[in-house]
C-alpha positions as CSV (number, residue, x, y, z in Angstrom):
1,M,1.9,-84.3,39.0
2,L,1.0,-85.7,42.3
3,A,4.6,-85.3,43.4
4,F,4.4,-81.6,42.9
5,A,1.2,-81.4,44.8
6,E,2.8,-83.1,47.8
7,S,5.6,-80.5,48.0
8,I,3.3,-77.6,48.5
9,Q,2.8,-76.6,52.1
10,L,-0.5,-75.1,53.0
11,V,0.6,-74.1,56.5
12,P,3.2,-71.3,56.6
13,D,6.4,-72.0,58.4
14,G,9.3,-69.7,59.4
15,T,10.4,-68.9,55.9
16,I,7.4,-66.6,55.5
17,V,9.0,-64.0,57.8
18,I,12.1,-64.1,55.6
19,H,10.1,-63.6,52.5
20,I,8.2,-60.7,54.0
21,A,11.5,-59.1,55.1
22,I,13.0,-59.6,51.6
23,I,9.9,-58.0,50.0
24,I,10.0,-55.0,52.4
25,T,13.8,-54.6,51.8
26,M,13.2,-54.7,48.1
27,V,10.4,-52.1,48.4
28,F,12.8,-49.7,50.3
29,V,15.7,-50.4,47.9
30,L,13.6,-50.0,44.8
31,N,11.9,-46.9,46.2
32,R,15.2,-45.3,47.2
33,F,17.3,-46.1,44.1
34,L,14.7,-46.4,41.3
35,F,11.3,-45.0,41.9
36,R,12.3,-41.7,43.6
37,P,15.0,-40.8,41.0
38,V,12.8,-41.7,38.1
39,G,9.9,-39.7,39.7
40,R,12.2,-36.8,40.3
41,I,13.4,-36.9,36.6
42,L,9.8,-37.1,35.4
43,G,8.8,-34.2,37.6
44,E,11.7,-32.1,36.3
45,R,10.7,-33.0,32.8
46,E,7.1,-32.1,33.5
47,T,8.3,-28.8,35.1
48,R,10.5,-28.0,32.1
49,T,7.7,-28.9,29.7
50,H,5.1,-26.8,31.5
51,G,7.7,-24.0,32.0
52,R,8.4,-24.0,28.3
53,T,4.7,-24.2,27.5
54,D,4.1,-21.2,29.8
55,A,7.0,-19.4,28.3
56,A,5.6,-20.1,24.8
57,R,2.2,-18.9,25.9
58,E,3.7,-15.7,27.3
59,T,5.7,-15.2,24.1
60,L,2.5,-15.8,22.1
61,Q,0.7,-13.2,24.2
62,R,3.5,-10.7,23.7
63,V,3.4,-11.3,20.0
64,K,-0.4,-10.8,20.0
65,E,0.0,-7.5,21.9
66,S,2.7,-6.3,19.6
67,L,0.6,-7.2,16.6
68,S,-2.3,-5.4,18.0
69,R,-0.2,-2.3,18.7
70,Y,1.2,-2.5,15.1
71,E,-2.2,-2.8,13.6
72,N,-3.4,0.2,15.7
73,S,-0.5,2.3,14.7
74,L,-1.0,1.2,11.0
75,K,-4.6,2.3,11.2
76,R,-3.6,5.6,12.7
77,A,-0.9,6.1,10.1
78,R,-3.4,5.3,7.3
79,T,-6.0,7.7,8.8
80,E,-3.3,10.5,9.1
81,G,-2.2,9.7,5.5
82,Y,-5.7,9.9,4.2
83,S,-6.4,13.2,6.0
84,L,-3.1,14.7,4.8
85,L,-4.0,13.6,1.3
86,E,-7.4,15.2,1.5
87,Q,-5.9,18.3,2.9
88,Q,-3.3,18.5,0.1
89,Q,-6.1,17.8,-2.5
90,S,-8.2,20.6,-0.9
91,E,-5.2,23.0,-1.0
92,A,-4.4,22.0,-4.6
93,Q,-8.1,22.6,-5.6
94,G,-8.1,26.0,-3.9
95,I,-4.9,26.9,-5.8
96,R,-6.3,25.7,-9.0
97,Q,-9.5,27.7,-8.5
98,R,-7.5,30.8,-7.7
99,Q,-5.4,30.3,-10.8
100,V,-8.5,29.7,-13.0
101,A,-10.0,32.9,-11.6
102,A,-6.8,34.8,-12.3
103,V,-6.7,33.5,-15.9
104,R,-10.4,34.4,-16.3
105,E,-9.7,37.9,-15.1
106,E,-6.7,38.2,-17.4
107,V,-8.7,36.9,-20.3
108,K,-11.6,39.3,-19.4
109,E,-9.1,42.2,-19.4
110,Q,-7.6,41.1,-22.7
111,I,-11.1,40.9,-24.2
112,E,-11.9,44.4,-23.0
113,K,-8.6,45.7,-24.4
114,E,-9.2,44.0,-27.7
115,K,-12.8,45.4,-27.8
116,G,-11.4,48.8,-27.1
117,E,-8.9,48.4,-30.0
118,I,-11.6,47.1,-32.3
119,Q,-13.9,50.0,-31.4
120,A,-11.1,52.4,-32.0
121,Q,-10.3,50.8,-35.4
122,A,-14.1,50.8,-36.2
123,E,-14.3,54.5,-35.4
124,Q,-11.2,55.2,-37.5
125,A,-12.7,53.1,-40.3
126,R,-16.0,55.0,-40.0
127,A,-14.1,58.3,-40.1
128,T,-12.1,57.2,-43.1
129,L,-15.3,55.9,-44.8
130,R,-17.1,59.2,-43.9
131,G,-14.3,61.2,-45.4
132,E,-14.1,58.9,-48.4
133,A,-17.9,59.1,-48.8
134,E,-17.9,62.9,-48.6
135,R,-15.1,63.0,-51.2
136,V,-16.9,60.6,-53.5
137,A,-20.2,62.6,-53.0
138,A,-18.4,65.8,-53.8
139,G,-16.9,64.2,-56.9
140,I,-20.4,63.0,-57.9
141,R,-22.0,66.3,-57.2
142,S,-19.4,68.2,-59.2
143,Q,-19.9,65.8,-62.1
144,I,-23.6,66.2,-61.9
145,L,-23.5,69.9,-61.6
146,R,-21.1,70.4,-64.5
147,R,-23.3,68.9,-66.9
């Protein structure tokens, strides 16, 4: 171990300049052929990633806007549908009421007609009964007076 310790120089000699030159050369070479291309590739990758992320955000925003427009149009369509349904129900109810009124009027007329016919038949029956009563009374009178 002592042999190894004797070979170490504590005072720099002329080789230090060569070592520094080699290190500086290696820094320039590595920077030129390794670090810059790798940095450029990583930068492009980052740009593409952020670009795609931004594009995805824009697409998501457009989808949200489209969904909002769709929901609004759906609400309007439902509102229009309900109002149209209410209008049709109102019209149908009006028609039904008019039809019911017409049927009631027709039934009322039919009842009045039937009452008239019944009264005519009752008058005829009374006249027939009066005539029959007078005939029977005359028959009874003649039988009573003959005796």
